[in-house]
C-alpha positions as CSV (number, residue, x, y, z in Angstrom):
1,M,11.5,-2.7,-17.5
2,A,9.5,-1.4,-15.0
3,V,6.5,0.7,-15.4
4,S,6.9,4.4,-14.1
5,A,4.0,5.7,-12.1
6,P,1.7,8.6,-13.3
7,K,3.2,11.9,-12.2
8,K,1.9,13.3,-9.0
9,Y,0.8,17.1,-9.1
10,K,0.4,18.9,-6.2
11,F,-2.8,20.7,-7.4
12,N,-5.6,19.9,-10.1
13,Y,-7.8,22.6,-11.7
14,Q,-11.6,22.3,-11.9
15,I,-13.6,24.4,-13.5
16,N,-16.8,25.9,-11.6
17,Q,-19.8,25.6,-14.2
18,E,-21.9,28.2,-12.4
19,L,-18.9,30.6,-13.3
20,C,-18.0,29.5,-16.8
21,M,-19.5,31.5,-19.4
22,S,-18.4,29.0,-22.2
23,C,-16.3,31.5,-24.1
24,A,-13.8,28.9,-24.8
25,A,-10.9,31.3,-23.7
26,C,-9.7,27.9,-21.7
27,E,-9.7,25.7,-24.7
28,L,-7.4,28.3,-26.9
29,E,-4.9,28.9,-24.7
30,C,-4.2,25.4,-23.5
31,R,-1.8,23.6,-25.7
32,D,-1.9,19.8,-24.0
33,G,-5.7,19.2,-25.0
34,G,-6.8,19.2,-21.4
35,I,-9.9,21.1,-22.1
36,Y,-13.1,19.8,-23.4
37,I,-16.5,19.8,-23.7
38,D,-18.3,17.1,-21.8
39,D,-21.8,15.5,-22.4
40,T,-23.7,17.8,-20.5
41,V,-22.3,20.6,-22.8
42,H,-19.7,22.0,-20.1
43,Y,-16.1,23.1,-20.5
44,N,-14.3,20.4,-18.4
45,I,-10.6,19.4,-17.9
46,N,-9.0,16.2,-18.7
47,L,-6.9,15.6,-15.9
48,D,-4.6,13.2,-17.8
49,S,-3.7,15.1,-20.3
50,C,-3.3,18.4,-18.3
51,T,0.2,19.4,-17.4
52,R,-1.1,22.0,-14.8
53,C,0.7,24.8,-16.5
54,G,-2.1,27.4,-15.5
55,R,-2.6,29.0,-19.0
56,C,-6.2,28.1,-18.6
57,Y,-6.5,29.6,-15.3
58,R,-5.0,32.9,-16.3
59,A,-7.4,33.0,-19.4
60,C,-10.2,32.5,-17.7
61,P,-12.3,36.0,-17.5
62,T,-14.4,35.0,-14.8
63,G,-12.6,32.9,-12.4
64,A,-14.2,30.1,-13.0
65,I,-11.0,28.0,-13.0
66,V,-9.8,27.3,-9.8
67,R,-6.7,25.8,-8.2
68,V,-7.5,22.7,-5.9
69,P,-4.9,21.1,-3.5
70,N,-4.3,17.4,-4.6
71,P,-5.0,15.0,-1.5
């Protein structure tokens, strides 16, 4: 039985820490557990569990979440 490779997405989401005001809107919108608070007490996106649905991107009131092309 062959092991399937992880899904290759065309883009990823990233959080610009300078724009993030830690309001938790992204975390509340995420249905996949993709948003977490890292060791530096900033919100971040776990790309392993992120499904690239865009809910966090649309929920962010400051535009801190950006969509970046995946190489």
